[in-house]
C-alpha positions, -999 to +999 in steps of 0.1 A: +282-279+146+287-288+109+303-319+094+315-322+058+332-352+043+364-343+024+377-377+015+359-410+017+382-433-001+412-456+006+449-456-003+439-469-037+442-441-063+408-427-073+394-397-092+360-402-074+371-405-038+400-388-022+417-404+008+405-398+044+396-364+055+368-346+074+359-310+082+342-303+115+331-267+123+321-258+159+316-222+167+347-203+153+368-235+153+376-250+119+388-286+126+404-309+102+402-346+111+427-366+091+441-352+059+450-379+034+460-374-003+435-352-020+416-341+011+431-306+009+420-303-027+384-311-016+388-285+011+396-259-015+367-271-036+345-260-007+358-225-012+378-227+020+413-215+028+441-232+048+444-200+069+409-207+083+419-240+099+424-238+136+429-274+147+441-306+130+435-341+145+451-372+129+437-406+139+468-425+129+498-421+106+490-443+077+498-421+046+462-421+034+453-403+066+481-378+068+499-371+035+482-337+031+492-327+066+524-313+052+504-294+026+482-279+053+511-269+074+530-252+046+500-236+028+485-222+060+519-207+070+528-194+035+495-177+029+493-159+063+506-124+072+524-136+103+495-127+127+476-160+124+477-181+156+498-213+152+479-244+141+470-267+169+479-303+160+468-334+179+477-370+170+493-402+183+531-404+186+554-398+167+536-368+153+562-344+169+590-362+151+571-363+119+564-326+120+600-318+127+610-340+098+587-320+076+594-284+086+625-285+109+658-269+098+669-303+085+635-314+074+620-321+040+609-285+036+638-270+054+655-255+023+621-242+011+615-225+044+650-211+044+643-195+011+609-181+020+622-165+052+653-149+036+650-145-001+640-110-012+612-119-036+595-141-010+599-114+017+585-087-007+553-107-012+551-114+025+554-077+033+529-067+006+505-091+023+509-071+055+536-092+071+562-076+093+598-087+090+616-108+100+594-136+088+592-165+113+591-201+103+560-222+110+558-234+146+526-254+150+516-264+186+519-302+184+505-324+211+508-362+213+477-377+227+470-409+247+439-431+248+415-419+275+427-383+273+402-354+271+406-319+258+382-291+268+378-258+249+352-231+252+332-247+224+337-285+226+351-315+244+373-341+228+377-377+240+404-400+227+395-437+222+412-467+207+401-489+178+415-520+162+436-513+131+474-513+127+487-519+163+513-524+175+532-508+146+509-477+146+490-460+173+454-458+160+430-435+178+393-427+176+379-393+184+346-381+199+336-344+198+308-332+220+293-297+221+260-280+229+246-288+194+255-325+193+282-351+191+303-367+164+324-398+168+351-409+143+363-444+145+395-438+125+401-471+106+388-494+133+374-527+120+354-555+135+330-549+164+355-531+186+343-526+223+364-494+225+345-478+196+311-490+209+319-474+243+333-441+228+303-437+205+276-444+230+246-422+222+265-400+197+244-382+171+268-392+143+293-421+140+318-419+110+329-455+105+352-473+081+332-495+057+360-509+036+345-540+020+316-564+016+312-587+046+323-623+040+349-615+013+377-609+038+408-632+034+409-640+071+397-630+106+426-608+112+417-587+082+381-584+094+393-572+128+415-545+112+393-533+083+356-525+087+328-543+068+291-535+066+278-563+089+302-553+117+296-516+112+259-521+116+265-540+149+288-512+162+262-485+154+234-506+170+253-514+201+264-478+205+229-465+199+240-437+176+216-416+156+234-418+123+262-439+109+282-425+080+299-452+058+333-442+046+368-455+036+351-475+009+368-496-018+356-498-054+345-534-046+313-521-030+310-487-046+284-496-072+247-489-077+226-519-065+253-532-042+251-500-022+214-504-017+219-541-008+244-531+019+221-505+034+192-529+034+212-556+051+226-531+077+190-519+084+181-554+097+206-549+125+207-511+129+175-490+130+191-455+127+200-434+097+226-448+073+245-424+051+266-436+022+295-412+024+306-392-006+333-366-010+320-330-002+288-343+014+275-323+044+261-347+070+232-334+092+241-338+129+205-342+140+177-361+121+160-343+094+123-335+101+101-338+070+072-314+065+042-316+042+047-311+004+025-281-004 
């Protein structure tokens, strides 16, 4: 089980932090969790290819969590030789309609796909890659999830939880992955001290949690409920008893030397576990690191 942070930023444009995206590898499965603007670029910076991705989970359909979903779909399909299993996609409704609006015959990329499956130059490249004609259009296996649902594979178990964020306009999910090597829980963009996140994350090795702003600077209580802050994140991690909490989805307001250390120090008064200040391309240990002697 290996966790790498792809994007730890927000919708605000940034050259330092791309929008939300995470890479979870379990056995032979390469799992993308959220894929906001720039997350796919970070994935490429790791030396990875879209054709390696087996599963994609989207927590909710705010654009900073799903804008690179279309890029993943198109790139994975376009770079394959036609023998690659279809991408397995899991998300709240209306992900099926969104996918159809991207790659369906009348979708945004419909004319592009028509050309790539019929124009001679594109077919020549496809054939040279080892593809056999005719070239089929992408047909990802898209599944709309519900809160409380579980998915079992040979390598891992997925549980769907609910957080507080943009309901009722958007379904907003949290995900927990369990396998023989550990457990990772992702809160999506849940804010406040959400009982659903506490329950879902109970005893997890790693909790990835939105840490959007400095506690006490919110404009109102509704904002605090929907966008995470460091005081509430510490309470969630403590109540859930997780081994490590990873702070992510951070605004420039708190992303400064000195203030970062202050936040971690204040959180440590509530939460006794490991606190990781998330950074793009950071690999997060699933289990605590054991220190040896310096020889």
